[in-house]
C-alpha positions in Angstrom: 17.0 -11.6 15.7 14.9 -14.4 17.2 12.9 -16.7 15.0 9.2 -16.1 15.9 8.0 -19.1 13.9 7.0 -22.2 15.8 5.1 -23.9 12.9 8.0 -24.7 10.5 7.9 -23.5 6.9 5.9 -20.3 6.1 2.3 -20.8 4.9 0.7 -17.8 3.2 -3.1 -17.7 3.3 -5.1 -15.0 1.6 -5.7 -13.6 -1.9 -3.9 -12.2 -4.8 -5.5 -8.8 -5.4 -5.7 -6.5 -8.3 -7.6 -3.3 -8.1 -8.9 -0.6 -10.5 -10.3 2.9 -9.8 -11.7 5.5 -12.2 -8.9 7.5 -13.7 -8.4 11.2 -13.0 -8.1 11.8 -16.7 -11.7 10.6 -17.1 -12.9 13.6 -15.1 -10.4 16.1 -16.5 -11.1 15.2 -20.1 -14.8 15.5 -19.7 -15.1 18.4 -17.4 -12.0 20.6 -17.4 -10.6 20.6 -21.0 -9.9 24.1 -22.1 -12.0 23.9 -25.2 -13.5 27.2 -26.3 -17.1 27.4 -27.4 -17.1 30.1 -30.1 -20.6 29.9 -31.5 -23.2 31.4 -29.2 -20.7 32.0 -26.4 -16.9 32.2 -26.0 -16.0 30.4 -22.8 -13.6 27.8 -21.5 -15.4 24.4 -21.6 -15.0 24.0 -17.8 -18.1 22.4 -16.5 -17.7 21.6 -12.8 -16.0 23.3 -9.9 -12.5 22.3 -8.9 -13.8 21.0 -5.5 -15.4 18.0 -7.3 -12.1 17.1 -9.1 -10.3 17.5 -5.7 -12.8 15.2 -4.0 -12.3 12.6 -6.7 -8.5 12.8 -6.3 -8.9 12.5 -2.5 -10.8 9.2 -2.9 -8.1 7.7 -5.1 -5.4 8.8 -2.7 -7.3 7.2 0.2 -7.2 3.9 -1.5 -3.6 4.0 -2.8 -1.9 5.8 0.1 -3.9 4.5 3.1 -6.1 1.4 2.6 -3.7 -0.6 0.4 -0.5 0.0 2.5 -2.4 -0.8 5.7 -3.9 -4.1 4.5 -1.8 -5.5 1.6 1.8 -6.3 0.5 2.8 -5.2 -3.0 4.1 -8.1 -5.1 4.4 -6.7 -8.5 4.8 -3.1 -9.8 3.7 -2.4 -13.4 2.6 0.7 -15.2 -0.8 -0.8 -16.0 -1.7 -2.5 -12.7 -0.1 -3.6 -9.5 -0.6 -7.0 -7.9 -0.9 -7.3 -4.1 -1.1 -10.0 -1.5 -4.1 -9.6 0.8 -3.6 -11.7 3.9 -6.6 -13.7 5.1 -6.9 -11.8 8.4 -6.9 -8.5 6.6 -9.6 -9.4 4.1 -12.8 -8.4 6.0 -11.5 -4.9 7.0 -10.2 -4.3 3.5 -13.5 -5.3 1.8 -15.5 -3.1 4.2 -13.4 -0.1 3.4 -13.4 -0.7 -0.4 -17.2 -1.0 -0.4 -17.3 2.3 1.5 -15.0 3.9 -1.2 -17.3 2.5 -3.9 -20.3 4.1 -2.2 -18.4 7.4 -1.9 -17.7 7.4 -5.6 -21.4 6.8 -6.2 -22.3 9.7 -4.0 -19.8 12.0 -5.8 -21.4 11.0 -9.1 -24.8 12.0 -7.8 -23.5 15.3 -6.5 -21.9 16.2 -9.8 -25.1 15.3 -11.8 -27.2 17.4 -9.4 -24.9 20.3 -10.1 -25.0 19.7 -13.9 -28.8 19.5 -13.8 -29.0 22.9 -12.0 -30.5 25.9 -13.7 -27.2 27.8 -13.8 -27.3 29.9 -17.0 -23.8 29.0 -18.1 -24.6 25.3 -18.1 -27.8 25.8 -20.0 -26.0 27.8 -22.7 -23.4 25.0 -23.0 -26.3 22.5 -23.3 -27.8 24.5 -26.1 -24.5 24.6 -27.9 -23.7 20.9 -27.5 -27.3 20.0 -28.6 -26.8 22.0 -31.8 -23.5 20.3 -32.5 -24.9 16.8 -31.8 -22.6 16.3 -28.8 -24.3 14.0 -26.3 -23.9 13.3 -22.6 -21.8 16.4 -21.9 -23.9 17.3 -18.9 -23.8 13.9 -17.3 -21.1 12.4 -15.0 -19.6 9.1 -16.1 -20.6 6.1 -14.0 -17.9 6.2 -11.2 -19.0 3.5 -8.8 -19.0 0.8 -11.5 -15.4 1.7 -12.3 -14.3 0.8 -8.7 -13.6 -2.9 -8.8 -11.2 -5.5 -7.5 -10.3 -9.1 -8.2 -9.5 -11.6 -5.5 -7.8 -14.9 -6.2 -7.7 -17.1 -3.0 -4.3 -18.7 -2.4 -2.7 -20.9 0.2 1.0 -21.4 -0.4 2.6 -24.1 1.6 4.8 -27.2 1.1 1.9 -29.5 1.8 -0.5 -28.0 -0.8 -0.4 -31.1 -3.1 -0.4 -33.5 -0.2 -3.6 -31.9 1.2 -5.5 -31.8 -2.1 -4.3 -34.5 -4.4 -4.4 -38.3 -4.3 -1.1 -40.3 -4.4 -1.3 -41.1 -8.1 -2.2 -37.5 -8.9 0.8 -36.3 -6.9 3.1 -38.4 -9.0 1.6 -37.0 -12.2 2.2 -33.4 -11.2 5.7 -33.6 -9.8 6.9 -31.0 -12.4 4.0 -28.7 -11.5 4.8 -29.0 -7.8 8.4 -27.9 -8.4 7.2 -24.9 -10.5 4.6 -23.9 -7.9 7.2 -24.1 -5.1 9.4 -21.6 -7.0 6.3 -19.4 -7.4 5.6 -19.7 -3.6 9.2 -18.7 -2.8 8.9 -15.8 -5.2 5.7 -14.5 -3.6 7.2 -14.8 -0.1 10.4 -13.0 -1.2 8.4 -10.2 -2.7 6.2 -9.9 0.3 9.1 -9.7 2.6 10.8 -7.3 0.3 7.8 -4.9 0.4 7.7 -5.1 4.2 11.4 -4.5 4.5 11.4 -1.5 2.1 8.6 0.1 4.1 10.5 -0.6 7.3 13.5 1.1 5.8 11.4 4.2 4.9 10.1 4.4 8.5 13.7 4.0 9.9 14.8 6.9 7.6 11.9 9.0 8.9 13.0 8.2 12.5 16.6 9.2 11.7 15.2 12.5 10.5 13.4 13.1 13.8 16.8 13.2 15.7 17.3 16.7 14.3 14.1 17.9 16.0 13.9 19.0 19.6 11.3 18.9 22.3 7.6 18.2 21.5 8.3 18.2 17.7 10.7 15.3 18.2 8.2 13.3 20.3 5.3 13.9 17.9 7.4 12.8 14.9 8.5 9.7 16.8 4.9 8.9 17.8 3.8 9.1 14.2 6.6 6.7 13.1 5.6 4.4 16.0 2.0 4.2 14.9 3.1 3.3 11.4 5.5 0.7 12.7 2.7 -0.9 14.8 0.4 -1.1 11.8 3.1 -2.6 9.7 4.0 -5.1 12.4 0.3 -6.2 12.4 0.3 -6.6 8.6 3.5 -8.7 8.9 1.8 -11.0 11.5 -1.3 -11.3 9.3 0.9 -12.4 6.4 2.5 -15.1 8.7 5.9 -13.4 8.2 6.6 -12.5 11.8 9.2 -15.3 11.9 11.3 -13.2 9.5 10.8 -9.6 10.5 8.6 -9.6 13.6 11.5 -9.0 16.1 12.9 -6.2 14.0 9.6 -4.4 14.2 9.5 -4.8 17.9 13.0 -3.4 18.2 12.2 -0.5 15.9 9.2 0.3 18.1 11.5 0.3 21.2 13.8 2.6 19.1 11.0 5.2 18.8 10.7 5.2 22.6 14.4 5.8 22.9 14.2 8.7 20.4 11.5 10.3 22.5 13.7 10.0 25.7 16.0 12.9 24.9 17.8 12.6 28.2 19.1 9.1 27.5 21.4 9.2 24.5 23.1 5.9 25.5 19.8 4.0 25.3 19.2 5.4 21.8 22.7 4.4 20.6 22.4 0.9 22.1 18.9 0.3 20.6 20.0 1.5 17.2 23.0 -0.8 17.2 20.8 -3.7 18.3 18.5 -3.2 15.4 21.5 -3.1 13.0 22.9 -6.3 14.4 19.5 -8.0 14.3 19.3 -7.3 10.6 22.8 -8.5 10.0 24.5 -5.2 9.3 27.9 -4.2 10.6 27.9 -1.1 12.7 30.8 1.3 12.1 29.3 4.6 13.3 28.8 5.7 16.8 26.3 8.4 16.0 22.7 6.9 16.2 21.5 9.0 13.3 24.2 7.7 11.0 23.5 4.1 12.2 19.8 4.5 11.4 20.5 6.0 8.0 22.8 3.1 7.2 20.1 0.6 8.2 17.5 2.5 6.1 19.7 2.5 3.1 20.4 -1.2 3.4 16.8 -2.1 3.9 15.7 -0.2 0.8 18.5 -1.6 -1.3 18.2 -5.3 -0.8 17.1 -8.0 1.7 19.2 -7.7 4.8 21.8 -10.5 5.5 19.8 -11.8 8.5 16.5 -11.8 6.6 18.1 -13.7 3.7 19.3 -16.3 6.2 16.0 -16.7 7.9 14.2 -17.0 4.5 16.5 -19.8 3.5 15.7 -21.6 6.8 11.9 -21.1 6.7 11.2 -21.6 3.0 
């Protein structure tokens, strides 16, 4: 694996990102609880059609399954909230898409309210019942757009941070802080690389699965993996981590071409072995599928030997 870096130690520029979206339980509790109304009517308390719930879920999936993976690296996984690294070059596109998501949630809210304000007799009967019981705001959608929010904390992590921003006497006063922030910097880089490598492993595993397919199905599957690899390679470059994983992405993209060329099994075997060697893995299997599965397993388990060595060099 060649070292793509020509600028010395890694410098990360961008933002720490946390993000919050309206919860699906918000919609389901308000609109789909199976609460029976047994006064004037006996009916499940199901206010809006399933298509609105489905559209709500689709918007959430678009953020978590498409926008975030395309533009960010996951640094911390928690039950409550994840923390991401948003590289500087990815910020404009990310913000544009998130503002679009916010607008779509607002439009969905308006659509639901228009439905709830309709003259449908079932809704009017529910309204009379809830008015009698003193239950308010049942026929109003909660504010969705305001529940879409994100927090950005600008960050530049480099060896020269203090030298750039602090006077000489101040540098001496914060020697301990410098050491602590250097550990934090290394931790952020390690987690960023770990996220990239894990996602690379998932794509390599998908590529191994395509070897079972034949003809056009195999080519289509390989094309899909290739597009994902190209996007991930771009994210790697935006995060200034090409010096660690850049050449592996390029080799993996070449591997997708070899997978599509079903007449040249030797090229496939050679490229698969090259990727394994680049990442520092021993190749014991001759079968390309087994080689790729071995690579994928290693990438998802821990940083590869070669990646660890490069990180020690560049950190």
